[in-house]
N, C-alpha and C positions, 0 to 999 in steps of 0.2 A: 237324697244320698247323705250315706253313714261315712262322717268326715275320717280321714286315714290319718291313723297318726304314726309313730316310730317308735315299736314296740320291742325292738332289739337292739340294744347300745352298744351289743359287742358286732352288729354287722357293723357300725359305725364305726368303733372300733379298728374294723380288720379293713374299712375302707381306709382309715386316714394312713392304716400304717402300709397297705397297697399304694399309695400315693407315694409317699416317702420310699418305699424299697424302691420305687419307677424313679424315680427323683438320683437315688444312690449310684443306680443300675447307670444309669447314662450319664452321673459325672465321672464316674470310676473308668466306663471306657471311654468318656473323652482324655480323663488322665494318660490314659493307655493310647494313645497317641492314633487312635481307631478312626478310619477315613468315614463318613456317614452323609447325612443331608437331612434336607426339611424339603415339608409338605401342605399344599395351604389347599381345603378343597372345598367344594359345596355338597350340603348333607342333604341327604332325601331320608325322611324317615320314616317308617312303617311300623305301627305297633296292634293294626286291625286285621293284617290276613295271619297271623299266625296266633290268633285268640280261638278260643271255641264256637264261636259264630262266624270265622272270618269270609273273608271274599278276598281271593287273586287280584281281583278286576276292582277294585275299591282304590283305583289311582286318588281320586278325588281326598280319599283321607288322609293322603301323605304329606309328612308337615315337613321344613326344610328348617337347615343350622348349617355351622360354619367349623370344619375340623381343621387343625393346625397341628404336624406330626413331626416329630425331630428321631433319626433313628443313625442306628453306627451299623455300620457292616464288621462281622465276627471274621467271615470267609469269603470267596467269592460269591460262595450261594447261601449263604445264613447270612441276615440280617437281625437286629431288637430293635422294636420301635416301639414308641411313647406317641401315642395319639390322643388329642385334647380334643373335646365336645362340647358344644353347647348350641343349642336349638331348645322347639319346641315339640310336643308329643301330644294325638289323639290317645285317649285311654279309652279302655271299654264305658269306665265311671266318671272320667272326667275328658274336657277338649281342655287344650291349648295350655298344658300346662307346662314351666320351665324345668329343664333339664340340662343337666352338665354332665358331663363322666373325663375320667381318664381310663388308658389302658396300659396296658404292657402287651406286646404282639414278638411272637415268635413268625419272620419268614423265610420262606425258600424259596430261592428262585432257579426255575427252572435250566436256561439259558446263560451264555457266559458272558461276561460285564460290557464284551465289546460291541453284543448283539443292539439293532436298534430297538426290538420286540422283546420285551422281556414281562414271563410270564410267573404269577406268585399264586404260592398257596401261603395260607398263614393260620394262626391260632395264638389264644392267647386267653387275659382275664382281665376286667375292667371293673369298674366303679363308680355304679350312675346315680346322684342325687335328683330328687325330681322336689320341686317348688320352692329347693333350700331347706323341707324337714324331715324329709324320708328318701331313704336308697336302698338299692339292693346291689346284689354283685350278678356281673353279666358274665357269660364264655362267648368268643365271639370265633368264628371260624371262617372262611371267606378265599376269597379269589382278589387279583388284582392285575388288572397291564399296564406295564409302563411301554410309552412310543417318543422315544428320542426325537425332537425337533431341534436342536442343538448342542454343543460341547455340555456333558452337564445338567441339561433342560428337558425334562420332560412334560407331556401330557399323561395323567394317570387315571386310570378309571378301578373304580373298587365294588365289591357289594360282598357283603356278609350278613349272616344268619348268626344271630344273637341269644342263647340261651338265659333265661333268668332265674335264679334261685326261688321268685316268688312267684308267685301266680299273675297270671295273663299280665305278663311282662315281655315274656318274650318278643321278638323282632327284628325287620330286616333293618339295615341299613346300607344305603346304595348313596355314592360318590364321585365326583368327579372334579378334576385340579388342576395343578402345577406341581411340579417336584424338580429339587434343583441339589444336584448333588456335589459336595468338596470335598477335595482330597487332604492327606495327612500331609505334613511336611517332608518336600524332600530331604535326603542326606546331603550335605551341604558338603563339596570337596574342595579343599584349597591346595590350590598349585601350588608345586614348590616354585620358591624366591630365586629367579632366576637374574643372572648380573654377565646375559653374553659376551659382552665384549669387555669384563672385566677391569671395569674401573670404579665400582665402587659402590656405584647407582645401580639401583635394580631398575631390570627393565621395564615395567611398568610406569614407573617414572624420569624413567632417560627417554629422551628426545631422538638422539641418536643414538639405539641401543644396539647397534653394530661400529663403532668408534669409540675409541678409547676418548673420554672428552672431562671437562670441569665443572664440580658441582655446580658453581655461580653459572653456568649456561646449561643449568640441568641435564648435564651430561653428552655435551657439542662443545667440539674440538674450538681451540683458538691457535692456528698453526703460526700464525707471523706476530702471537703476542700482543695485538694493538688494542685487546680489550672488547673484540668486534666478535662474534661467533661465527666460525668458518658459513655457520650457515645463513646469515646477514650478509656478510663482506664478499664485497665485489672484485676485490684484491688480497684472498687469503694468505698470500705467500708474501707479501709486501704489506709493511707496518702502515696502516694510514690514517686518513681521520672522521670521526662519527658523519660529519655533515658530506663527506664525500661516498658513506658506507663505506668504510675501510681503506679505500682508495690514497695513494699521495697523491700531495699536488709539489712537485719538485722547485717548477721556476714560484711558486707561491702565487699565479696569476687569477686562484680562483677556480679553474679549469682544474680536475681530476688527470692525471698522468692517461687513464683511460681512455681520456675523450679528446686529449692533446694531442694538438700534430704536432706543437713543437715543447714536448715539455721544459725541455730545459732555457726557455727562452720566450720571456713574458709575452703575455698578448690578451685581445681584449675576448668576451665571448664569443662576439659576433661574427669575428675571426678566427674561431677554433682555435683560440688560446696561443696563437702564432701574432708575431710584430706586424704590424701594419706597413704597409709600402706603398707609393703611390702610384697611384690606381688610375689616375686619369692624366698623367703623365707631366705634372703643371708646376711642378718642381717643390711642391708641398706634400709634408709625411702627410699620412692619410689617417693618423691622428691627430693630425694639427688642422685637418682640412676640414673646412664646414661642408664644402660642397667635394666629398671624395671623389663622384663616379662624373663632375664636369670639369675641365678644365677652368683655371680662377687666374687672377691675381695674389698675387703677397697681403696687399693691404687690404683684401676684404677677405682674408683669410680663407682664399682656393677657392672662392663663390666668382662670378663673371659677370661685366657689364657689360652687355650686349650692346647696347645702344650708346655706352661711354657719357652719359649724364653724370656721374659721380652715384650711381646707386645702383647697388649690387640686385642682380637679375630678381633674388628670392624675398627680396621686399622692394621691387619694381612693378608697380600696379600694371606699367606700360612697359615691358622690356623691350622691343623693338623698335620704340622710339622715344627721343631723348625730349624731356621733360625735366623743369624745374624740383628739387628734393621739396621743395613745400606741397607742391599740387603731386608728391610721390610718384614723381618722375615720368609723367606724364603732361605730355604738350597744352599749354593752354591754349582754350578754345578762343578764337580773335572774336574779337567786340563786333564785327562786321559778321561774323556768321552766329553770333547770340543774338544779334538783333533780330536777325529774319528766325528762329527760332522764336523769340517774343512776339515777330510779329503773328506766325504762322497760329500762336493762342489764339486768335483773335480772328485771320484772317481764311483760315480753313473751316468753307459750310458744306451745310447737308442740306438736301430736300426738306422741306416744312415736314415737322412732325417724323423723321422716319432717322435714315443711317444709310441711305446714298450721298457719296459725296456730291457735292456741284461740279460741274464741268470745270466753272474758273478755280477750281482748289488744285489743280494736277500738279499748275506750274510752280506754287507755293511747293508741293509734297516732293515734286523733281529737286527743285534747289535742297530738299534736305538730305536728298539721296546723295548729293555732291558735299555736302559737311560730312556726312556716314564715312564717304572716302576719304576723306580729308584726313581722318581723326578711325585709323585702324582697328586702336586698342580698346576705343572707346564703345559703350552700348549706349543705347539708345531707352529709355518707358515715354510710352505714349499713355497718358492718363486723361479716359474722358470725364465732363462734368454740366449738371446742367440746371437749370432755375430750380425753384419750387414752387413752378406751376404743374399739375397732373398729379397724380397718384406720386409714393414714393416707390412701387415697385416697376411701375412703369419707367421714372425715369431711371429709376438704376440701371434698367435691364437695356435703356435707351445710351444713359453714356458706354456701359460697354460695348458695345455694337455699333457703336461711331470710331472708341477709339479700337477695335478690331478693322473696321473699313480702313481706316490711318495705317495699320500695321501691316493687313493685306495689299496695300497697295506699294508699300513700300518693299514686299518681299519679294511682289511681283516685278519691280526692278531692281531687282538683283542684290540688294538688302538680305545678309546671310539674316536664316532664322534664330539664331544664337545669339546674335548681338541685338535683338530689338524686343522687347514684351510689350504688354498692353494692360490697363484694367481698367474699370470703369467705379465712382466715386459715385452717380449720383449726384442729388444735393445737399450733400454731406458736410461740401467742403467749398459756400461762397465766398470769393473774391468781392463784394459788394453789394448792397442793399437788395433782398428780392422785392421791398415796395416800391420802387421804381422801376421805370418801363428800360430806363440805363442801366441800371444795376442787374438786372434781370438778363440785358444782353452781356454784361460782361460775365456775366456767372454761366452762361453756355459759351462753353469753350473745350478746348482738344491741346494740353500740352505736351510737349518736344522737352524731354529731360534729360541731355548726356552726360552718361556716371561714368568714370575711368577705369579699366581694369574690366576684361572679358569675363569675369567670375563672379 
């Protein structure tokens, strides 16, 4: 095949001049502020159909490329477009040559801009370079359809016939792609500067545009002159303090006048700003009374001593039963009662290996019921213990069950459940040596501990 060379330098110069002209027109249109858009399309190139031996059905000879277009609208119906193309082509004498081209098109649109479907016709001139060393001039004529899919966005399809000034270079170009429209800057309308309330602060900066105010408060007033703008002042007509949101505190008791039921007489917050009286009628003013809701004695700052043991009720664990101060106001448990409780620790017995009380233990537990009745402000804690014989888990459970059996018996005899509690310690708290039989017997026990107070 004869190698094709570029024999026409004038054609190359003409092509360069054409590209420069296209760029100049594009820049001038942009400078004039016309609106336009860009498009990106896939290109299908056919140099076979229009050749001397062309075949309209030779779709396999089609080649592909890409096209980028930049355009400006001159009127609602007329626009100028600058396409740039690149791809491959199958010529009669050579296959898969690289081509690059730049065109200028005049486009005419048949429908109004707001229509979703827009048909165009186009015509123009272009410059095509083949394999970077030869070129030719082509005249495109074609048809395009735009389909709007979103504001300013279109799917576009185009077909054009390109007539070349060289032999065997006439061709078809078909393309499909995406087009985006952009608009020219809109005229900026500067609104007039307004100062509706005439306070010297324009409405756009005035937080209170309808009421004359002060610049320091961004146009809002301070009617009472206390340095707090009316919009933040709970008492805008009376000078006040910032800590009370602009309200005064005439009696200085820490309660603002708008919340003070006695604004001219100081009183505590909990009494709504009014001075305290004597709510419990014990002759002690409430502000000096440690127990303002319960009548009491002067020597106890207004608190009562119900059982008269010299300890006021709020400090007395047994307020209804007299007892020494060193025992927190509770009566001391008598020695004979302590002996019964200590004896019960070993004497309360259960059937072997179980938590069932032996019948002989009932009498002793009834004595404990009597002790509980004698000390109504005491509570009883029952704790069960075992020796180390057997598994830890079994011993723990057994100690709890035995303590509960005693608890159930006492409650069943009329002792209040809120005065009795029980707990099991298993083998964890021995009081004797588990290596001896006597020691193990001592460790198998239930303790009964009297505790002053019901809380």
